[in-house]
N, C-alpha and C positions, 0 to 999 in steps of 0.2 A: 488518589484523592479526587473526589468528584468536583467538577467546576461549575460555577454559576456566572451568569451575566445579569446585571440589573439595569433596567432603563426606567427612569422616572419622568413623567410628564407633569406639568402644571405648577401649582402654587407652592408657597413656602412651607405650608403644612405638609403637603405631599413630599417635599424634599426632605423634611425632617423624618417622616415615616420611612422614606426610602433608605436613609442613612441607618435607621434603627434596624431595618430588615437586613441590610448589608452586614452590620456587626453581629447580628444573631446567627446568620448563615455561616459566617466565619467561625463563630464559637462552636458550631455544630460540625465543623470539619470540611466545609466547602472552601474551595480556592476561587477567588474572583478572577475573571478574565474579561477582555473586551468583547462587546456584543458581536463585532464583526470578525472576531477570531474563532468563533464557535464555542459552545459550552454544552455541558450535559443538561443543565437546567437554565431556562430563561425566566426571570420574573419581570413582568411588565406592569409597572405601577402607573395606572392610567388616570386621566383627567376627563371630566364630562361637562365642563362648564359651557362648552359650545358643541354643536354637532361635529364640527371639524376636528375637535380635540380627540374624541373617541375614534373617529375615522382614521386619524393619523396613527394611533396605536394599532388599529386593525391592519393598516397597510404595512406597518413595521413587522407585525407577526407573520403576515403572508410572505414578506420578503425574506425574513430570517429563516422561516421554516423551509423555504425552497432550498436554501443553501445548507441547512442543518436538519435533514429529514429524521435523524435519530434523536434529536433533542426533545426534551419535554418543556412545554410552555405553561406557565401559571400566570393567570391574569388577576390582578388585584387593583385597588384604588376605586375611585368613584364610579367609573364606567363599568366596573364589575357588577355594580348594582343596577345601573340604569340601562345597560346593554348586554346583560348576562347571556341571553340566548344567542345573540350574534357572535359573541366570542366563543361559546361552546361549540359552534359549528365550524370554527377555523381549524385548518390542519395543524396537528402537533399539540393542540391545547389539551392538557391533561385535566385541568380544573380551573374553576373561577371562584376566587375567594372574596366574598363581599367585605365591605368596610368594617362591619362589626366583628368580623373574624380575622381581620388583617393581622392582629397581634399574635394570632395562633398559627400563622402561615408556616413558619419554620417547623413547628411541631407536627403540623398536618403533613408536610412534605416528608418528614422523617418516617412517619407511619404510613405514608402513601395513602392517606385519607384526605382527599381534597373536598372541601365543602361545595356541593353543587346544588343544595336546596337553599332557598332564601330564608333568612331569619328576620323576623319583624324588628324594625328599628325601635329602640327605647331611648327616650330623650335624655336619660342621665346615665347611660352605660359608662363606667369609668375604667373598665378593663381595657379600653382602647389606649389608655395611657401606659399600658405595659410595654409599649414601644419606646425604649429609652436609648439615648446616645451618649457616647463618651467623648466624641470629637465630631467635627463636620468636615469630612474629607473633600478636598478640591475647593474649599471656600475659606476665605480669610474671616469673614463675618459668620458667626454661628447662629442658625435659626433655632430658637428655643420655643417649642410648642407648649402653650399654657392652657389652651381651650380648644374644643371641637364642637361642631354643630352650630345650627342657626335656626331661629324661628321668625326671622323678619318677613319671610314669604314675599320677597319682591317678585313682581309678575313675570320678569324675564329670567328668573334664576331657578335652576333645578336642584341646587345643592341641599336645601333642607330635606328634600325627598330621599336623598341618598346618604346623607350624614346624620339626619335626625336633628333633634333640638339641642340647645346648648348644654355642654358638660364641661366643668372646670377641673383642671388638674390641681390636686391639693398643693397648697403653698410649699409645704415641706419638700415635696417631690420636685417642684420647680427649683427651689433653692439648691437641692442636692445636685440636680443636673447642671445648674449654672456653675457650681463649684467644679464639677468634672470638666466642663468646657473651658473654664479659666485655667485649670491645671494643665489642660492640653495645649494651652498657649493662645487661645482666642482672646482678642482684645475688645471685640465688639459683640454684644449679644443682641439679636433682633427678636423681640417678643412677637410670636405669631399665633394666630388662631383663625378659625373660620369667621367668628363674630367676636373679635377681641374685646369689645366693650361689654360683653355679657359676662366677662370673667368674674367669678366669685359669687354671683347671685344665687347659685344653687349649692354652695358649700354650707356645711353646718354652722361654721363661724363665718357669717356673711362678710365678705371682703370685696374690695374693688381693685382696679388697676393701681391706683395710688398706694394702697396698702402693700401690694406686691413690690412696686417700685421702691418704696422706702426700705424694704428688706433687702432687695437686690443691691441697692446703693451702699449697703453696709459691707458688701464684698469688695475685694480689690479689683473691680472691673474698670477697664479703660473707658468704655462708654456703652450705653444702652439705647436702643432705638425701638419705637413702636412700629410694627409693620403697617397697620392701618386701623383707623378708628372712625366711627360715625360722628358727625358734628354735634349731634344731640347727646353725645356721651362724654363730651369734654366738660369737666367740672372744675371748680376753682382750685381744688387740691392738686389736680394734675397740672394746671397752669402755674401754680405756686412752685411746684417741684421743678418744672422746666426753667422757671425764672431763677431759682436758687442754685441749680446745678447745670448751667448751660453747656459745660464741656463734657460732663459725664452722662447726662440725660439729654440726648440729642434734641436741639431746638428745631425739629423737623416733624411734621405731621402729614401722613398720607390720609386725605379726607376725600372719599369718593363722592363726587358731585353727580355724575351720570347725566344730568341735564340742568340747564339754568332756567328752564321754563316750568312754572308751577303746575300747569295742567298736564304736562308730560310727566312730571314727578308724581302726580296723583295716579296717572295711568300705570306708572312703574311700581306703585305702592311703596314709594320711599317715604320715610317718616319725618320729613322736614320740608320746608319750602326754601326758595332762593334767598328770601330775606333772613331766615334763620341761619342759613349757611354763611352769608356775609357777616352777620352779627357775631357768630362764633369765631370766625377768623379775626375780626376786629378785636374781640376780647383777648385772644391770644396775643395779638400784635401789640396791645397796650402794655403787656407785662413782659413779653419776651422779645429782646432786640432782634430785628430782622429774621423772624422765623421763616423756615422753608416750608411752603405748602405745596404738596404734589397731589394730583387728583386723577380720577378716571372719568372719561366722558364717553357715552354711547351716542353714536351719530346715526340718525335715520331711524329712530324708534317709530313704530307704526303711528301714522298721523302727524309726524313732525313737519311743520311748515318751515319756510325760510326764516320767518320772523322768530319762531321758537328756537331754531338753531342759533340765530344771532344772539339770543339771550344767553346761551351757553358761553359764547365767546365773551360777552359783556361781563358775566360773573367772573370768568377767569382773569379778565383784565382788572376788574375792580379789586380782586383779592391780591393780584400780583403772583399768580401761580408760577412756581419755578419749574415744574415739569408736568406734562399732561400725557397720560396713557390713553390712547385713542382706540376705540373699538367700533367698527361698523356693525350695526344691529343685524343679527341673523336669528331667525326663529329657532328656539330650542324645544324640540318635541317634549311634551310632558309639562310645559309651563303654560300659565294662563295667557301670557302675551302671544304665544304661538297660535292662539285661536283668533287673534286679530289679523286683519289683512295686512300683509307686508307691502304697504302701498307707497313706499319711498323707493323709486327706481335705483338700481345699483349705480348708474351714471351720476345721479344726484348725490347719493351717499359718498361716492368717490370724490366728487367736486367739493363737498362739505369737509370731508376728511382732509383734503389738501389745503383748504383754507385754514382750518383749525391747526393743522400741522405747521403752517407758516407762522401763524400767530403764536403758537406754543414756542417755536424756536426764538421768536422775538422776545417773548416774556422771559425765557430762560437766560438769554443774553443780557437783558435788562437787569435781571436779578443778580447775575454773576458780576456785572460791572460794579455793584455796590461794594464788592470786597477787594477791589484793586487798591493796593497799598495797605491792606489790613492783614492781620495774622489769622491763620486758620489751622485746624488740626486735620491731617490727612492720614487715613488708614490706607497704607500702600497695598495695591493689588496689581502686580505686573508693572507696567510702565507708568502707573498712576494710581489713583484711588478715589475715595470719596471723603468729603469734608463732613463735619458734624451736621451740617444743614443739607446734606445729600447733593452737593454739587460735585461734578466730576472735576478732578484736579490732576495735573501732571507735575510730579515732583520726584526728585531723586531719592531713592531709599530702597531698602530690601523689603520683599513681600512680608506683610504682617507687622511692619514698623508703623508706629503711630508717630508721625512726623509733625512737629510744629513748623509751619512754613509761612513765608511772606509772599503774598500774591503780587505778581508783577504785571499781569495782563489777563484780560478775559477775552477769549476768542471762540466764536461759535458755541457759546454757552459753557465753555470749559475754562477752568482757571489754570494759568501757567504760573508756577510758584517755585520758590527755592527754599531749602531748609534755612531756618532762621537761627544763626549762631548765637543770638542773644537770649534764646530761650532754652531751658533744659530739655533733653530728649524725652 
């Protein structure tokens, strides 16, 4: 029986697609093995959001090919489109399968016909949704892909060039996959996409995220979480659903801020300003008790001054952000921002990163302290898990248990809790 090893880099969408490739290769008679144990076939599912992301995949291929000179390497994922020529030149690489052919990869491998010519991206290709999963191995929470592609064209982002415009997965297919994941034992579904808020706008029966959520909530699901959404795509129906179903529809929103300064946001081509960001968060907080807001911030974008960076900290403070994902700006070849002078020295970026990291830790602890003495639901993963508001919590329980717990203490942004015997399991 031929063996394969799969390595997936990057986002939740890529993780979903990697699981789908794994299941299809097994159906076709391959046996999975660890990358470091050697395999007949290596599938490297790449990311290209930063220069370092694709270089990391490149280094991995070089290392693995040295130890496995007879193995075949197939490159797929976003960097297969953005850096195709670089990968084709690496030792052991038999082919590079671009994003729009990723769903055909197992078939192409079987026929030994790997796609090496580029195909033009079409904004509404739905054959990409032929990648389907029945479980999410190695994860308690299951990522459920509902959308692909993006047309926001942020100046720092290359993803629209490699994934094309928005394409929505038909609702019936989403519901079918959700049922399979629930039958496999997953208690939390994380809806994911490249531009999640664009879901449904290209379907024949125009629908939106709230329409899909209403259908999913009819299933016996423990809880549903949105992976990320833009602030200008939060509507009253979504807020109403979160207010009505606070335990099953997680009162947590990941809202990418990127910068708290309006001129930097314009240079990034983001479609909101800091005032709109704050107002959207206030609107949610008026209806949903203690919502968890997490965010992304890019530090050191070209031209960013100290005062502009301070505005990012101020917005995070005013919202009461519970967790910040920090990224130092680095130019991504092929984006408009890469044409700007990268004029913020690395030493300055590092200093700002450290400042925001300290502030983020303080904000996480402050938010966590609100829940001391209160009851939360924790989906156990290992020695702890996450609450419905995406706070890390330590509580006794078996992996994949959804534990009702009483919070005893908040320490370093983490909740220490015990199962609450007064509540049903």
